[in-house]
C-alpha positions, 0 to 999 in steps of 0.5 A, a space after each residue: 872291281 871296286 864295289 859299293 858296300 853296306 857302308 856306302 848306303 843308308 841302312 838305318 831302319 831299312 828292310 835289308 835282304 842279305 844273301 849269306 852262304 850258310 852252306 855248311 857241312 852237316 853230319 848224319 845227325 844234322 849237326 854242323 861240322 864246320 861253322 866258318 861260313 856262319 861266323 864270317 857272316 857275323 860282322 855284316 849282320 851285326 853292322 846292320 842290326 846296330 843300325 836298326 835294320 830289319 835283317 832278312 837272311 837267305 841262303 841255300 844248304 846242300 843240293 835239294 834239286 828244287 824239292 823240300 828235303 827235310 834234312 836240309 832245312 835251316 833250323 840247325 843254322 838258325 840255332 847256331 846263329 842264335 848261339 853266336 849272336 847271343 841275342 835269343 832265338 833266330 826265327 826261320 821262316 817255314 818257306 822262303 816264299 810263304 804267306 807266314 814268312 811274308 807276315 813275319 817280315 811285315 811284323 819285323 822291327 828295327 834290329 830284328 833278324 829272320 832267316 828264310 828257309 832253304 832257297 834251293 827248295 825252289 827250282 826257280 832259285 838256280 834257274 834265276 827265275 825273274 818272278 822268284 827274284 822279284 818276290 824275294 826282292 819285295 821283302 826288302 828295300 836294299 840287297 846286300 850280297 855277303 855270299 862270296 861262296 855262291 858269287 860265281 852263280 847267276 841265281 835268283 838270290 845272287 844276281 836276279 834280285 839286283 834288278 829290283 833292289 839297290 845292291 851292294 857288297 857285305 863286309 865279308 864279300 868286301 874282304 874276299 874281293 880285297 884279298 883275292 884282288 891282291 893275287 890277280 890284280 895287284 900282288 905284292 911280288 914275289 908271288 907264290 901260288 900252290 895249286 893242288 887237288 885231284 884233276 888238272 882239268 879242274 885247275 887249268 884255267 887258274 894255272 894259265 892265269 897265274 902263269 902271267 902273275 906268279 914268280 913261283 908255281 907249286 903243283 901238287 895233289 893228284 894233278 901233279 901226276 899228270 905233269 910227272 907223266 908228261 915229263 916221262 915219269 911212270 906213275 904206276 896206278 896213280 890218277 892221271 889225265 892222259 887227255 891233259 898231257 899236252 896241256 901240262 907240257 905247254 904249262 911247263 914250257 910256258 913257265 920256263 919261257 916266262 921265268 916262273 919257277 915251277 915245282 913238281 914233287 921230287 919224292 912221293 908217298 905211294 900206297 898199294 891201294 886207295 884206302 886209309 889203312 893202305 900199305 905206304 912208302 916214300 919213293 922218288 917221284 920217278 920211281 913209282 912201282 907198278 901197281 902202286 899209286 901216288 897218294 901224297 908228297 914226300 918230305 923232300 918235296 915239302 922242303 923244296 916247296 918251302 925253300 922256293 916260297 921263302 922270300 915271297 911277299 904274297 902266297 895263295 894256296 888252293 887244293 891239298 897236296 895229297 889225299 887229305 881225307 886219310 890222316 896218314 896221307 894228309 902229312 904233306 899238306 899239313 907240313 906245307 900249312 905249317 910252313 906257310 903259316 910261318 912265312 913273312 908274307 900275305 898268305 891266302 887259302 881257299 877251297 873247301 878242303 884246303 880251308 878245312 885242313 888249315 882249320 883242323 890243324 889249328 892254323 887258320 888264325 896264322 893266315 891272313 885270309 881263309 876264303 869261304 869260297 870254293 868254286 868262286 875262289 877258283 874262278 876268281 883265280 882264273 880271272 873270270 867275272 863272277 856274276 854275283 859280284 858284277 851285279 853289285 853297284 860300282 864305287 863312284 855311282 853315288 850313295 843309295 838312299 
């Protein structure tokens, strides 16, 4: 997994195409709700500008499905980036492939910065079209991938361009790989893993891979309902995947055989309907009333999770423990966040909802690493090769000039 980085190549005065992940959430007015991904890209951008590189940033935003969607233009990103860099306006090209954009690239001087328009306005981006990738690559002498959040996609701007340019990791990509490798490759033991979210089917690959590595495995969120049901508990009207009951039983059996301490909720918060203002109460996990649904973990469960994770040297968390978008049902996740923030361990958080939860609680700086990846983070935990990482130059191949 050791990849060359921007530090391993000569970027002085070069044209550098940088794939960043500026796919940030926007409100209905187009204002940025969370700029974490923009801020995390700053070290690579500043590193290149300090070396008088001509920095050409490219990103997608949202899911325009190959068409121009005015609300998904990158102008708000450019404005926020200019505010963070404190270096004047950031020019956003009218299109990622356009004569005016080509002319703007040709006029660039050392230290200049240009942001290409939304890559996914072109269907060729997600199709990894070779000609589209070649035209993007023609802007530059070097390619830097700093978009961990899209590294699990073999798109033109993540994998295709590497066929035409020397390709290395940015500083954020380097950090993401380093921290996640501490979980899947060389964890400092004991290793604790907290896996939540709605569906077992979405996380089964990660659970299976973590079983061979973790000492403590905590299962929460809606997916825990499937495990409870597999144990014979009634879960009322709760979300549960009946087609995953056998798989859940297998996971629990294998955990026991391997000596992995697997924890499920012992008490839960149930609601009479799926709504922010629903009536709610806390009950034992095996006493969910008919017609009610599990919507968060209870305080005894959180305390048990905290006790089990004490003494772990590495802890990774992906997925909330309840319906965290409803404030009264985010309490279990918030309580766990506070516990993890105080652990004497390497703590790593990933997944959009989980990262947002930690930031909203004001605890992000208490964790060793808050990943910018969602799907990429999960696939890394599954042990899968990420195309956007695999395409980068390996260490030991020699420096690129």
